[in-house]
Structures are given as structure tokens and as C-alpha cells.
C-alpha positions as a Python dict, from the first residue, in 0.01 Angstrom:
ca = {
    (1, 'X'): (0, 0, 0),
    (2, 'X'): (-178, 289, 175),
    (3, 'X'): (-358, 537, -45),
    (4, 'X'): (-305, 911, -12),
    (5, 'X'): (-599, 1136, -101),
    (6, 'X'): (-553, 1477, -259),
    (7, 'X'): (-837, 1708, -361),
    (8, 'X'): (-840, 1843, -716),
    (9, 'X'): (-1105, 2084, -838),
    (10, 'X'): (-1239, 2107, -1192),
    (11, 'X'): (-1518, 2298, -1361),
    (12, 'X'): (-1686, 2127, -1654),
    (13, 'X'): (-1716, 2342, -1965),
    (14, 'X'): (-1828, 2060, -2195),
    (15, 'X'): (-2187, 1948, -2235),
    (16, 'X'): (-2080, 1583, -2191),
    (17, 'X'): (-1788, 1566, -1945),
    (18, 'X'): (-1811, 1186, -1923),
    (19, 'X'): (-1665, 1133, -2269),
    (20, 'X'): (-1351, 1339, -2226),
    (21, 'X'): (-1089, 1461, -1982),
    (22, 'X'): (-1069, 1142, -1777),
    (23, 'X'): (-791, 1179, -1521),
    (24, 'X'): (-450, 1018, -1526),
    (25, 'X'): (-263, 925, -1212),
    (26, 'X'): (-37, 1214, -1107),
    (27, 'X'): (218, 962, -969),
    (28, 'X'): (255, 697, -1243),
    (29, 'X'): (58, 859, -1533),
    (30, 'X'): (-165, 553, -1579),
    (31, 'X'): (-505, 635, -1728),
    (32, 'X'): (-818, 604, -1514),
    (33, 'X'): (-1145, 482, -1661),
    (34, 'X'): (-1398, 493, -1377),
    (35, 'X'): (-1417, 653, -1036),
    (36, 'X'): (-1426, 424, -734),
    (37, 'X'): (-1706, 625, -573),
    (38, 'X'): (-1906, 944, -621),
    (39, 'X'): (-2116, 1168, -399),
    (40, 'X'): (-2345, 1466, -448),
    (41, 'X'): (-2219, 1741, -220),
    (42, 'X'): (-2473, 2005, -326),
    (43, 'X'): (-2727, 2064, -601),
    (44, 'X'): (-2455, 2146, -852),
    (45, 'X'): (-2143, 1982, -702),
    (46, 'X'): (-2031, 1620, -742),
    (47, 'X'): (-1723, 1463, -584),
    (48, 'X'): (-1543, 1158, -729),
    (49, 'X'): (-1293, 928, -556),
    (50, 'X'): (-1024, 791, -789),
    (51, 'X'): (-775, 516, -699),
    (52, 'X'): (-497, 409, -935),
    (53, 'X'): (-497, 35, -1006),
    (54, 'X'): (-125, 45, -1086),
    (55, 'X'): (30, 229, -789),
    (56, 'X'): (-257, 268, -539),
    (57, 'X'): (-248, 648, -529),
    (58, 'X'): (-589, 801, -447),
    (59, 'X'): (-732, 1145, -508),
    (60, 'X'): (-1065, 1326, -512),
    (61, 'X'): (-1201, 1551, -786),
    (62, 'X'): (-1492, 1791, -749),
    (63, 'X'): (-1701, 1895, -1047),
    (64, 'X'): (-1938, 2189, -1066),
    (65, 'X'): (-2234, 2112, -1289),
    (66, 'X'): (-2442, 2359, -1484),
    (67, 'X'): (-2818, 2316, -1480),
    (68, 'X'): (-2974, 2268, -1824),
    (69, 'X'): (-3167, 2564, -1956),
    (70, 'X'): (-3512, 2485, -2094),
    (71, 'X'): (-3669, 2705, -2357),
}
């Protein structure tokens, strides 16, 4: 089944975005555990490719990261 890729944008407000807000498939609502691929687009921007194991739907999310502040 061919995969269709949509782009979804998110901005992380949590300190640890890995432990929460994992995406669900917008087509079949199956939960996704790990991205198929990731890429750094800029110093503070990461893109993730997600593909649903159940229906094959694919989409891309982009996350803006905040740099840690050192005291």
C-alpha cells in the first residue's frame, strides 16, 4: 500500500517531549511508538517520519527545540 506523507508541526513545551504526546495515526487512530526516521533541519528544528504499522499511512512532524539555559 503506498504511503501518503503529510506535514504536521508541533512546538514542544515540555522539558522531556519523548515521554509524552506520542502521535496516533490520523487515519486509523493506532498509537505510534517510534519514528521511522529523523533528521536535524536546523540547530533547533528536528523532523520525524512516522509510518503506521496498521494502515501504512505516513506523515512528518517537525519539532522546535529550546536550547537549555545554563546558570
